[in-house]
Structures are given as structure tokens and as C-alpha cells.
KOLRO-898288 format. One line per field, with one value per residue (C-alpha): residue in one letter; x, z, y. Coordinates in nm, 3 decimals, decimal comma. Example, Ala and Ser with C-alpha at 12.3 -4.5 7.8 and 13.67 -1.06 7.14 Angstrom:
<gupas>
rest: A|S;
x: 1,230|1,367;
z: 0,780|0,714;
y: -0,450|-0,106;
</gupas>
This chain:
<gupas>
rest: M|I|I|S|E|V|K|C|D|N|C|R|P|Q|P|L|V|S|S|T|E|V|L|P|W|L|Y|L|S|L|A|L|L|G|F|L|T|N|G|L|V|L|F|Q|L|W|R|T|Q|R|K|P|T|T|I|F|T|L|N|M|A|V|S|D|I|T|L|C|V|S|F|F|F|R|I|A|Y|F|K|N|S|R|Q|W|D|A|N|A|P|L|C|R|L|A|L|S|V|S|I|A|V|F|Y|V|N|V|Y|C|N|M|C|F|L|L|W|T|S|I|N|R|Y|V|T|V|V|Q|P|S|Q|S|V|L|Q|A|F|R|N|P|R|T|C|Y|R|L|C|V|A|T|W|A|V|F|L|V|S|V|S|V|R|V|V|A|T|E|V|S|T|M|N|F|S|S|T|C|Y|H|L|M|E|H|H|K|Q|E|H|L|V|S|L|V|L|G|S|L|L|F|F|S|I|L|G|A|M|L|V|S|Y|S|L|L|L|Y|H|L|Q|K|V|H|R|T|S|L|V|S|A|W|F|G|P|G|G|G|L|K|V|K|R|K|V|M|A|S|V|L|V|F|L|A|C|F|L|P|H|N|I|Q|R|S|I|M|A|F|S|G|T|E|N|C|E|T|K|K|R|H|S|E|V|T|S|V|T|I|L|V|A|A|L|N|C|C|L|N|P|I|L|H|L|V|L|R|L|P|C|C|R|M|T|R|P|A|S|S|S|V|P|A|A|A|E|S|S|R|N|Q|L|P|Q|I|Y|I|T|E|A|S|G;
x: 3,342|3,633|3,759|3,569|3,715|3,922|3,737|4,029|4,204|4,533|4,513|4,502|4,857|4,954|5,102|5,478|5,704|5,824|5,469|5,394|5,733|5,948|5,699|5,546|5,890|5,964|5,637|5,696|6,040|5,887|5,620|5,868|6,107|5,815|5,682|6,029|6,120|5,777|5,752|6,079|5,947|5,628|5,831|6,054|5,780|5,488|5,599|5,756|5,593|5,324|5,475|5,329|5,608|5,575|5,199|5,253|5,525|5,305|5,027|5,269|5,390|5,031|4,962|5,277|5,198|4,850|5,010|5,241|4,935|4,779|5,090|4,972|4,653|4,870|5,087|4,777|4,669|5,005|5,004|4,647|4,564|4,571|4,350|4,095|3,791|3,739|3,412|3,552|3,507|3,873|3,981|3,755|3,866|4,237|4,212|3,988|4,208|4,533|4,416|4,230|4,504|4,777|4,618|4,506|4,865|5,014|4,790|4,784|5,162|5,207|4,981|5,151|5,486|5,339|5,200|5,544|5,719|5,473|5,517|5,893|5,862|5,623|5,830|6,155|6,063|5,721|5,684|5,459|5,240|4,887|4,734|4,971|4,981|4,744|5,042|5,214|4,917|4,915|4,536|4,483|4,737|4,539|4,227|4,417|4,534|4,181|4,049|4,325|4,237|3,864|3,899|4,111|3,935|3,603|3,730|3,934|3,656|3,404|3,637|3,697|3,324|3,244|3,503|3,359|3,009|3,125|3,303|3,032|2,998|3,367|3,429|3,796|4,064|4,158|4,479|4,292|4,059|4,362|4,482|4,138|4,172|4,497|4,313|4,185|3,941|4,092|3,941|4,096|4,438|4,431|4,307|4,562|4,849|4,737|4,715|5,064|5,231|5,043|5,167|5,518|5,515|5,395|5,664|5,937|5,823|5,812|6,153|6,310|6,196|6,322|6,665|6,689|6,607|6,868|7,129|7,057|7,046|7,331|7,580|7,541|7,775|7,497|7,303|7,619|7,717|7,379|7,332|7,688|7,940|7,777|7,425|7,281|7,448|7,294|6,950|6,992|7,103|6,797|6,564|6,730|6,711|6,339|6,264|6,474|6,292|5,959|6,060|6,218|5,905|5,615|5,743|5,778|5,420|5,272|5,477|5,345|4,986|5,037|5,165|4,862|4,630|4,766|4,860|4,515|4,399|4,635|4,691|4,724|5,103|5,103|4,849|5,060|5,366|5,176|5,059|5,412|5,550|5,262|5,342|5,702|5,609|5,358|5,637|5,864|5,589|5,540|5,906|5,789|5,661|6,023|6,230|6,038|6,091|6,451|6,523|6,359|6,570|6,891|6,827|6,788|7,135|7,383|7,596|7,300|7,164|7,228|7,481|7,498|7,788|7,782|7,623|7,958|8,106|7,817|7,882|7,678|7,499|7,405|7,284|7,069|6,910|6,834|6,466|6,434|6,554|6,304|6,355|6,405|6,261|6,403|6,496|6,146|6,022|6,167|5,955;
z: 4,698|4,904|5,224|5,515|5,719|6,020|6,333|6,571|6,599|6,663|6,314|6,157|6,064|6,130|5,850|5,832|5,788|5,456|5,318|5,396|5,344|5,113|4,877|4,749|4,634|4,474|4,279|4,178|4,042|3,855|3,706|3,581|3,442|3,285|3,112|2,972|2,848|2,712|2,547|2,365|2,256|2,119|1,941|1,779|1,669|1,587|1,229|1,159|0,955|1,154|1,181|1,442|1,697|1,654|1,719|2,037|2,159|2,104|2,305|2,587|2,588|2,612|2,894|3,079|3,045|3,186|3,480|3,538|3,556|3,817|4,034|4,131|4,274|4,465|4,596|4,714|4,897|5,071|5,181|5,312|5,401|5,777|5,751|5,495|5,609|5,428|5,277|5,164|4,786|4,736|4,917|4,704|4,384|4,464|4,553|4,260|4,001|4,153|4,172|3,840|3,631|3,795|3,713|3,364|3,294|3,433|3,242|2,918|2,913|2,980|2,684|2,456|2,541|2,468|2,131|2,051|2,130|1,915|1,628|1,642|1,647|1,352|1,151|1,190|1,245|1,083|0,814|0,606|0,890|0,789|1,135|1,293|1,009|1,208|1,422|1,109|0,985|1,118|1,089|1,286|1,544|1,593|1,657|1,896|2,094|2,110|2,232|2,495|2,626|2,630|2,816|3,099|3,126|3,175|3,405|3,630|3,642|3,750|4,026|4,149|4,145|4,335|4,596|4,629|4,682|4,942|5,144|5,140|5,520|5,596|5,907|5,940|5,766|5,399|5,489|5,639|5,340|5,117|5,344|5,305|4,925|4,943|5,097|4,766|4,730|4,670|4,320|4,217|4,349|4,176|3,842|3,842|3,920|3,660|3,395|3,472|3,470|3,153|2,975|3,109|2,989|2,641|2,617|2,722|2,466|2,185|2,263|2,326|1,984|1,828|1,990|1,901|1,540|1,526|1,684|1,428|1,111|1,208|1,168|0,790|0,593|0,395|0,700|0,880|0,582|0,566|0,937|0,972|1,250|1,590|1,455|1,614|1,946|1,952|1,885|2,171|2,408|2,323|2,381|2,713|2,825|2,744|2,939|3,238|3,260|3,242|3,525|3,740|3,731|3,740|3,902|4,264|4,278|4,135|4,363|4,656|4,529|4,492|4,848|4,973|4,775|4,924|5,275|5,418|5,747|5,869|6,200|6,241|6,219|5,898|5,741|5,834|5,681|5,361|5,342|5,368|5,109|4,873|4,888|4,788|4,504|4,367|4,356|4,177|3,924|3,867|3,759|3,437|3,315|3,310|3,237|2,924|2,742|2,869|2,730|2,401|2,372|2,462|2,208|1,935|1,998|1,714|1,936|2,001|1,647|1,440|1,173|0,835|0,590|0,286|-0,025|-0,201|0,075|0,087|-0,110|-0,427|-0,299|0,021|-0,172|-0,395|-0,090|0,076|-0,009|0,123|0,472|0,723|0,839|1,211|1,357|1,704|1,769|1,719|2,066|2,406|2,486;
y: 6,195|6,326|6,174|6,322|6,604|6,503|6,606|6,595|6,931|6,753|6,607|6,950|7,058|7,413|7,626|7,593|7,893|7,747|7,734|8,098|8,262|8,049|7,883|8,210|8,327|7,990|7,995|8,357|8,262|7,968|8,194|8,453|8,191|8,005|8,317|8,392|8,043|7,952|8,292|8,222|7,882|8,037|8,307|8,045|7,809|8,038|8,105|7,767|7,494|7,313|6,968|6,730|6,780|7,157|7,135|6,930|7,166|7,473|7,311|7,232|7,592|7,722|7,477|7,583|7,955|7,886|7,707|8,005|8,233|8,003|8,039|8,388|8,236|7,988|8,272|8,457|8,142|8,101|8,465|8,468|8,106|8,174|8,483|8,368|8,175|7,845|7,972|8,308|8,358|8,448|8,132|7,915|8,087|8,056|7,688|7,594|7,766|7,634|7,273|7,263|7,426|7,218|6,882|6,988|7,096|6,774|6,535|6,735|6,769|6,398|6,321|6,574|6,415|6,073|6,186|6,330|6,002|5,806|6,053|6,010|5,633|5,629|5,879|5,690|5,325|5,279|5,548|5,319|5,190|5,291|5,252|5,505|5,757|5,982|6,086|6,223|6,423|6,783|6,816|6,496|6,612|6,935|6,729|6,504|6,807|6,949|6,613|6,595|6,941|6,863|6,532|6,669|7,005|6,826|6,550|6,781|7,042|6,778|6,667|7,024|7,106|6,785|6,879|7,229|7,092|6,840|7,112|7,378|7,366|7,331|7,540|7,630|7,835|7,832|7,650|7,357|7,346|7,296|7,016|6,861|6,886|6,688|6,392|6,257|5,972|5,629|5,605|5,938|5,835|5,497|5,631|5,913|5,676|5,422|5,693|5,820|5,479|5,381|5,693|5,637|5,277|5,376|5,647|5,407|5,150|5,410|5,553|5,212|5,089|5,413|5,385|5,017|5,098|5,377|5,152|4,881|5,091|5,327|5,043|5,043|5,266|5,432|5,542|5,654|5,863|6,032|6,100|6,220|6,157|6,150|6,204|5,892|5,971|6,320|6,177|5,931|6,205|6,414|6,121|6,039|6,405|6,417|6,100|6,211|6,546|6,364|6,128|6,400|6,617|6,372|6,053|6,180|6,313|5,996|5,772|5,976|5,940|5,564|5,540|5,733|5,506|5,185|5,303|5,226|5,378|5,646|5,816|6,191|6,196|5,997|6,232|6,532|6,368|6,288|6,648|6,786|6,543|6,620|6,992|6,919|6,682|6,936|7,195|6,946|6,866|7,240|7,263|7,099|7,438|7,564|7,252|7,156|7,488|7,512|7,166|7,261|7,579|7,396|7,121|7,383|7,525|7,463|7,239|7,008|6,990|6,681|6,771|6,606|6,613|6,836|6,691|6,669|6,453|6,211|5,893|5,863|5,554|5,733|6,037|5,820|5,660|5,995|5,989|5,636|5,726|5,862|6,219|6,270|6,589|6,534|6,895|7,033|6,954|6,899|6,597;
</gupas>
């Protein structure tokens, strides 16, 4: 159930110039940049070996391209929100597609980034751990991605349909219907925030254990000789970049949702303020569809790849231990 419509006209915010003139151009730029960068990612990875990180990255690219397509529905909404009636089919279609695809993209990408972090931890730190070997098996990773898509497609679709049913008799403009959509039920806000912070916590634990392991083993001469000068530092930089992009895109929106969940009864001015902040945090979260592929492409540049010394320069003891050291596929995904 969605929070009931505000009856007072004074509580209904009027469309800002930025939402009707500036935001459409921003979303159009994001869509074009997203198509370009994610297309390059797909081109690079489509014919490569299907390792787990490659599988997760391909799924993120597909999710991001889908989000870029939905931006055109959002642009149509911004351009026509003041003219469309709330019950107009085009209004309903634009809002349903925009909201559904946005949240499916957000939650699926967060999970794909989490699966990537666990795979890296298992590959490097626990290569013999039987319980976590599923994250190193490509076939199991495919199934995990399918399950991730299914869970969030169903859950988000149910929420969108429930919202549509509850607003069948909404009498106002399409703009005010969108404002009504932003007033989520307390349960939805709490569950969404808990899911985000749980995923964030699991990612931080995985990467912290990975970095601690690299810091510990890189001190030995054998490992240093095999990874090469600066190899451990490059890995750490890539991990830090992935986490920072994750936080920059998703943290503001989920902090805002948490504030809305625990703010209690609000007056009209507070609701208007929440609506404006939510619009900004949604735009920031949408940047994920461009920053993830850009980060992936940058990390695959020669200057960012982990270099190893030539076989002839590797000490004999290090060369003999090559097969005993876990392989790190950090550059295969941006997450």
C-alpha cells in the first residue's frame, strides 16, 4: 500500500524549471554516454572466456543498457508531465517503465557487484573453500545471475502494479502522480534501505579481507617477485575505485530513503523538500549506468593493468610456486 494522496493543494509541489528543461537533457546525455560505454564493454567481453567476473560484468552492462532505454520514457514524462492527465495511458506507461527499470537496475547491479567481490575474495583468499566454490564456477554464476534478475523483476513489478491499482482514481496531472509515487510506504523504504546496507556491508567485508590478505602475503619475496613491482598497489587502487563508485552512486539515494522512513509525520514543506532531494539522488544513482562501464574500460588500459616480470627474471623458487598462487582477475570487471 502506498501513502495516501495529499488532499491539500498547497502540499502539491509545482514543476520546477529544472525538472522540465534541464533534467531531460541530462538524462539524454546519460543515455547516449551509457549506450557508448556499455556497448564498448559488451564488444570487449562478448568473445572472451566466460569467467565469473566476466559473466557478472556482462549482466551489469545489459542492465545498464536497459536503464538507458528507460531514460527516454523519463524524458517524455519530464516534457509532458504538466499536460498529461494522471490517468492517461502514456503517463502510466512512462512512469511504470521509468520506476520499474530504475529499481531493477539498482538492485541487480548492487548484487552483481556483491557477487564480484565475493568471487575475488574466494579466488584469492579461499581458493580451496568448498562452501564458496560456487562463486568460481561459471555455470553456477549464470544461474545466480538468472536468480538475481528473477527476484528483482518479480518484486519490483509487484510493487509497481500495486501502486498502479492504488492510484486508479488519482485526479490530477502526471507530474503530481509521480510525486505520489515518491511517497513510498514505510515497509518499502525500510526493506530497500536494509538491503542496500546489507549488500554494502558484505562488499566491504569481502574487499577488506582481500586487501588484508594481499597486504600480508605481498611482504614475502616469492609473492613480490611473482606479482611484480607495484602489482599489489594496483589491485588495491582498483578495489578502492570500485567501492567509491558504488558509494557515490547508491549511498545518497539510500540515505535519503532512510531519512524518509524515520522522519515520521511530515508537513507540506518537508514533503516538498524530500521530493526535490529524491529527484537529485535518483539522478545520481542513474550515473551508475555510465560510471561502471567507464571504470571497467579505464581499468583495462595498459597503465592500469597489473604487470608481472618476465619469466627469465622471476626467481626459480617463485617460478616453481607459480601454480600454488591464486590468480587475480581484478581487471575483468569494474565492480
